[in-house]
C-alpha positions as CSV (number, residue, x, y, z in Angstrom):
1,M,36.9,61.4,-51.0
2,D,36.7,59.3,-47.8
3,Q,39.8,57.5,-47.5
4,R,38.4,55.0,-44.8
5,R,36.0,53.6,-47.7
6,P,38.3,52.7,-50.7
7,C,35.8,49.9,-51.8
8,V,32.8,52.1,-52.1
9,G,31.7,51.5,-56.2
10,L,34.5,50.0,-57.3
11,P,34.1,46.2,-59.3
12,R,34.0,43.0,-57.5
13,S,37.2,42.0,-59.4
14,R,39.4,45.4,-58.5
15,L,38.2,44.5,-54.5
16,P,41.3,44.1,-52.3
17,H,42.2,40.5,-51.4
18,R,41.0,40.1,-47.8
19,P,42.9,37.8,-45.2
20,A,41.3,33.6,-45.0
21,L,39.5,33.1,-42.0
22,R,41.0,31.2,-39.0
23,H,38.7,28.6,-38.7
24,R,37.7,27.1,-41.8
25,V,34.0,25.2,-42.0
26,R,35.0,21.4,-42.8
27,P,32.3,19.5,-45.0
28,A,31.4,16.4,-42.7
29,P,32.6,13.1,-43.8
30,P,30.3,10.8,-45.7
31,H,28.6,8.7,-43.5
32,P,29.3,4.7,-43.6
33,A,26.9,2.1,-45.4
34,P,23.9,1.5,-43.2
35,S,25.3,-2.1,-43.2
36,A,28.9,-1.1,-42.1
37,R,27.4,1.3,-39.3
38,P,27.6,-0.1,-35.7
39,T,24.4,-0.1,-33.7
40,R,24.4,0.8,-30.9
41,R,21.5,0.9,-27.7
42,R,21.0,4.2,-26.2
43,R,21.8,4.0,-22.3
44,P,18.9,5.5,-20.3
45,G,20.0,8.4,-18.3
46,P,19.0,9.4,-14.8
47,G,16.1,11.7,-16.2
48,D,14.5,8.7,-18.3
49,R,11.4,7.2,-16.3
50,R,11.0,4.2,-18.7
51,L,10.2,0.9,-16.8
52,P,12.4,-2.2,-17.3
53,H,11.4,-4.5,-19.8
54,R,9.3,-6.9,-18.7
55,P,9.0,-10.2,-20.6
56,R,5.4,-11.3,-21.6
57,A,4.1,-14.8,-19.8
58,P,4.5,-17.9,-22.2
59,A,0.6,-19.0,-23.4
60,G,0.5,-21.7,-21.0
61,P,1.0,-25.8,-21.2
62,G,-1.8,-26.0,-23.2
63,L,-4.5,-24.9,-21.0
64,R,-7.3,-23.0,-21.4
65,A,-8.3,-20.7,-18.5
66,I,-11.9,-20.1,-17.5
67,A,-13.4,-17.6,-14.9
68,V,-16.5,-18.3,-13.0
69,D,-18.0,-15.5,-11.1
70,G,-21.8,-13.8,-10.3
71,N,-22.8,-10.4,-10.8
72,A,-25.9,-9.3,-8.7
73,L,-28.6,-7.3,-10.8
74,R,-29.3,-4.6,-8.8
75,G,-32.3,-3.4,-10.3
76,S,-34.4,-6.9,-10.1
77,R,-34.7,-6.5,-6.6
78,T,-38.5,-5.5,-5.2
79,H,-39.9,-5.0,-1.8
80,V,-41.1,-8.6,-1.9
81,T,-38.1,-10.4,-3.3
82,G,-34.3,-10.2,-3.9
83,H,-32.2,-8.8,-6.6
84,V,-31.5,-11.8,-9.1
85,T,-27.6,-12.8,-9.6
86,L,-26.4,-14.3,-12.8
87,L,-23.5,-16.8,-12.3
88,D,-21.2,-16.6,-15.3
89,A,-18.3,-18.8,-16.9
90,M,-15.9,-16.9,-19.1
91,D,-12.8,-18.0,-20.7
92,H,-9.6,-15.2,-19.9
93,T,-10.0,-14.2,-24.0
94,G,-13.7,-12.7,-23.1
95,H,-15.8,-15.2,-24.7
96,V,-18.9,-16.0,-22.3
97,L,-19.2,-20.2,-22.0
98,A,-22.0,-20.5,-20.1
99,Q,-24.5,-18.7,-17.8
100,R,-27.0,-19.8,-15.1
101,Q,-29.3,-17.2,-13.3
102,V,-30.0,-17.7,-9.1
103,T,-32.2,-16.0,-6.9
104,D,-29.2,-15.2,-4.1
105,E,-25.6,-14.7,-4.0
106,S,-25.6,-17.8,-1.4
107,N,-26.7,-20.0,-4.2
108,E,-24.2,-20.0,-6.5
109,I,-22.3,-22.8,-4.5
110,P,-25.0,-25.2,-5.9
111,A,-25.2,-23.7,-9.1
112,I,-21.5,-24.2,-10.2
113,R,-22.3,-27.9,-11.3
114,P,-24.8,-27.0,-13.5
115,L,-23.5,-24.1,-15.2
116,L,-20.4,-26.4,-16.0
117,D,-21.8,-29.2,-17.0
118,S,-22.6,-27.7,-20.3
119,V,-18.8,-26.5,-20.8
120,D,-15.8,-29.0,-21.9
121,L,-13.5,-29.0,-18.7
122,T,-10.8,-31.3,-20.6
123,G,-7.4,-29.5,-20.1
124,T,-8.7,-26.2,-18.5
125,V,-8.0,-24.3,-15.3
126,I,-11.2,-23.2,-13.4
127,T,-10.2,-19.8,-11.5
128,A,-12.9,-18.5,-8.8
129,D,-13.1,-16.6,-5.7
130,A,-13.0,-17.9,-2.2
131,L,-16.8,-18.6,-2.2
132,H,-16.1,-21.3,-4.7
133,T,-13.4,-22.7,-2.6
134,Q,-15.5,-25.9,-1.9
135,H,-14.2,-29.5,-1.4
136,A,-17.4,-30.4,-3.5
137,H,-16.3,-28.4,-6.2
138,G,-12.6,-29.3,-6.1
139,T,-13.6,-33.0,-6.6
140,Y,-16.3,-32.4,-9.2
141,L,-13.4,-30.1,-11.5
142,R,-11.2,-33.3,-10.7
143,E,-13.6,-35.5,-11.8
144,R,-14.1,-33.8,-14.9
145,G,-10.5,-33.4,-15.7
146,A,-9.8,-30.0,-15.0
147,H,-7.6,-28.0,-13.1
148,Y,-7.9,-25.5,-10.2
149,I,-7.2,-22.5,-8.6
150,A,-8.9,-21.6,-6.1
151,Q,-8.8,-18.9,-3.3
152,V,-8.2,-19.1,0.5
153,K,-10.0,-16.9,3.2
154,A,-11.1,-16.9,6.4
155,N,-14.2,-18.3,5.4
156,H,-12.3,-21.7,5.6
157,P,-10.4,-21.0,9.0
158,G,-8.7,-24.4,9.2
159,L,-7.1,-24.3,5.5
160,F,-6.6,-20.5,5.6
161,D,-4.6,-20.9,9.0
162,R,-2.3,-23.5,7.5
163,V,-1.3,-22.1,4.2
164,R,-1.3,-18.4,5.8
165,R,1.6,-19.6,8.6
166,L,3.9,-21.2,5.9
167,P,7.3,-19.9,6.3
168,W,6.8,-17.9,3.4
169,R,9.7,-15.6,4.3
170,E,12.3,-18.6,3.7
171,I,10.6,-19.8,0.2
172,T,12.2,-17.8,-3.3
173,L,10.6,-15.8,-5.3
174,D,8.8,-17.5,-8.1
175,H,7.8,-14.6,-10.2
176,Y,8.1,-10.3,-9.9
177,D,6.0,-8.0,-12.1
178,R,5.7,-4.2,-11.9
179,T,3.6,-2.0,-13.8
180,R,2.8,1.5,-14.3
181,A,-0.5,2.6,-15.5
182,H,-3.3,5.0,-14.5
183,H,-1.6,6.9,-12.2
184,R,-0.5,4.3,-10.2
185,L,2.6,1.6,-9.7
186,E,1.6,-2.0,-9.1
187,I,4.2,-4.5,-7.7
188,R,3.2,-8.4,-8.0
189,R,5.3,-11.0,-6.3
190,L,4.3,-14.6,-6.4
191,K,5.6,-17.6,-4.4
192,T,5.0,-21.0,-4.2
193,A,5.1,-24.0,-2.0
194,A,4.5,-27.6,-2.8
195,F,2.0,-30.0,-0.7
196,T,2.3,-33.8,0.4
197,H,-1.2,-33.6,1.6
198,L,-3.5,-30.7,2.3
199,D,-7.0,-30.7,3.1
200,Y,-8.5,-30.0,0.0
201,P,-9.4,-32.5,-3.0
202,D,-5.9,-33.1,-5.1
203,A,-4.3,-30.0,-3.9
204,R,-0.6,-30.2,-5.0
205,Q,0.8,-26.3,-4.3
206,A,0.0,-23.2,-2.3
207,L,0.7,-20.3,-3.2
208,Q,1.1,-16.4,-1.9
209,V,0.4,-13.3,-3.9
210,V,1.8,-10.0,-2.4
211,R,0.2,-6.7,-4.2
212,W,1.9,-3.2,-3.6
213,R,0.3,-0.5,-4.9
214,K,0.9,3.1,-4.8
215,D,-1.5,5.6,-5.9
216,F,0.4,8.9,-7.3
217,T,-2.6,11.0,-7.6
218,T,-3.6,10.2,-3.6
219,G,-0.1,9.1,-2.4
220,K,-1.9,6.1,-1.2
221,L,0.3,2.9,-0.3
222,T,-1.6,-0.3,0.1
223,I,-0.2,-3.9,0.2
224,E,-2.6,-7.0,0.2
225,R,-1.7,-10.6,0.5
226,L,-3.4,-13.4,-0.9
227,Y,-3.5,-17.3,-0.6
228,L,-4.3,-19.6,-3.0
229,I,-4.2,-23.4,-3.6
230,T,-3.8,-25.1,-6.9
231,G,-4.2,-28.7,-8.1
232,L,-1.6,-28.2,-10.9
233,P,1.6,-30.4,-9.8
234,P,5.0,-28.2,-9.3
235,G,6.7,-27.8,-12.9
236,A,3.4,-28.4,-14.4
237,A,3.2,-24.3,-14.8
238,T,5.7,-21.7,-14.4
239,G,5.4,-18.7,-11.8
240,A,4.7,-16.3,-14.7
241,Q,1.7,-18.7,-16.1
242,L,0.7,-18.8,-12.5
243,A,0.5,-15.3,-12.2
244,D,-0.9,-14.4,-15.6
245,W,-3.9,-17.0,-14.7
246,I,-4.5,-15.3,-11.1
247,R,-4.6,-11.7,-12.6
248,G,-6.5,-12.8,-15.4
249,H,-9.8,-14.1,-13.4
250,W,-10.4,-10.3,-13.1
251,K,-11.1,-9.8,-17.0
252,I,-14.7,-11.3,-16.5
253,E,-15.2,-8.3,-14.2
254,N,-13.3,-5.9,-16.6
255,L,-14.6,-7.3,-20.0
256,L,-18.2,-8.5,-18.6
257,H,-20.0,-7.7,-15.8
258,H,-18.5,-4.0,-16.0
259,V,-19.7,-3.5,-19.6
260,R,-23.0,-4.8,-18.7
261,D,-23.4,-2.7,-15.9
262,R,-21.9,0.5,-17.5
263,T,-22.4,0.2,-20.9
264,F,-25.6,-1.5,-20.9
265,R,-27.1,-0.1,-17.6
266,E,-28.0,-3.3,-16.4
267,D,-28.4,-2.6,-12.9
268,D,-30.8,0.0,-14.1
269,S,-33.2,-2.7,-15.5
270,K,-36.6,-3.3,-13.8
271,I,-37.0,-7.0,-15.3
272,H,-37.3,-9.4,-12.7
273,A,-39.9,-11.8,-13.7
274,G,-38.9,-15.3,-14.3
275,H,-36.0,-16.0,-16.7
276,L,-36.3,-12.0,-17.9
277,P,-33.0,-10.9,-16.1
278,R,-31.2,-14.1,-17.9
279,I,-32.4,-13.7,-21.4
280,M,-31.9,-10.2,-21.1
281,A,-28.2,-10.9,-20.0
282,G,-27.6,-13.4,-22.2
283,L,-28.8,-11.0,-25.3
284,R,-26.0,-8.5,-23.6
285,N,-23.7,-11.0,-24.0
286,L,-24.2,-11.8,-27.5
287,A,-24.2,-8.4,-28.3
288,I,-20.7,-8.2,-26.2
289,G,-19.3,-11.4,-28.3
290,V,-20.3,-10.0,-31.3
291,H,-18.3,-6.8,-31.2
292,R,-15.2,-8.4,-29.8
293,Q,-15.2,-11.2,-32.7
294,D,-15.6,-8.1,-34.9
295,G,-12.3,-6.6,-33.7
296,H,-13.8,-3.6,-31.4
297,T,-12.1,-3.5,-27.8
298,N,-14.5,-0.8,-27.1
299,I,-17.9,-1.7,-26.6
300,A,-19.5,1.6,-25.9
301,A,-17.6,3.0,-29.2
302,A,-18.9,-0.1,-31.3
303,L,-22.3,0.4,-30.1
304,R,-22.6,3.8,-31.6
305,H,-20.7,2.8,-34.7
306,T,-23.5,0.3,-35.3
307,A,-26.2,2.7,-34.3
308,R,-25.7,5.3,-37.0
309,D,-26.4,2.4,-39.7
310,W,-29.1,0.0,-39.4
311,R,-26.8,-2.5,-42.1
312,R,-23.8,-2.3,-39.3
313,P,-25.6,-4.7,-36.9
314,L,-26.6,-7.0,-40.0
315,T,-23.3,-7.2,-41.4
316,A,-21.2,-7.9,-38.0
317,L,-24.0,-10.7,-37.5
318,G,-23.4,-12.3,-40.7
319,I,-26.8,-12.0,-42.0
320,T,-26.2,-9.5,-45.2
321,G,-23.1,-8.5,-47.1
């Protein structure tokens, strides 16, 4: 019998005693109660790519923002007439308030008054591009009890030169915003300067917005400077509110014009006779508004959903249950 294996075939009770292990595995102490456990925030490490917390801008001092902008219907152009342009007024939440048809982009200037005559402008802020930075428009809005944030460009050389030559380097920063989305990094800086007199109706402040944008796909870096004026007195709105209104003006492009152009293929429409372009655009606005009120943010997906069952559009309109 092999002496080196004396334990083979012996019962467990007759096995020789084994020495204890040098390192014993001790049971973990019981966890404290959830209420007694201290709460600790994890500090971001060097590999963290999370951006710092950016607080949301307040809703504003009881003012409603309305964007005014035009959109050309490219498909309505013929060899005799030019394309039809629709001038829209939309609040910054995405609801279309008014619409007017004009024959050319230059005719948007006299059409803004008839467009806004049917809208209650009390306690509102009107945002528009440089085309509508007209003295007559500023006077009209102030008479209607509305404020404005108007962009200033080289089409008003005297006003643009005076606002641009302000000592912006010495003015303190009022708002800073940094976002990272869609493969690009954007930084926006806002400065405000109060005026005692400016060659524009009831203009009280001048604004400078610097947009710093870097595209990670192409590596391209662009820096853009915008100059604006507003009738809001100093202290009536914070820098975050002003920045939110300025940025919110482009929602009329993303929430209305882009949807009509891409989803409804409005530019491919050949309708150009009479008021038919405005009527068709009004029907598209109705469909967009109904789907947004129904809680849909993707209008293309909402159209596909309602097209699968004839009862769904009627339910969205409240015609049938």
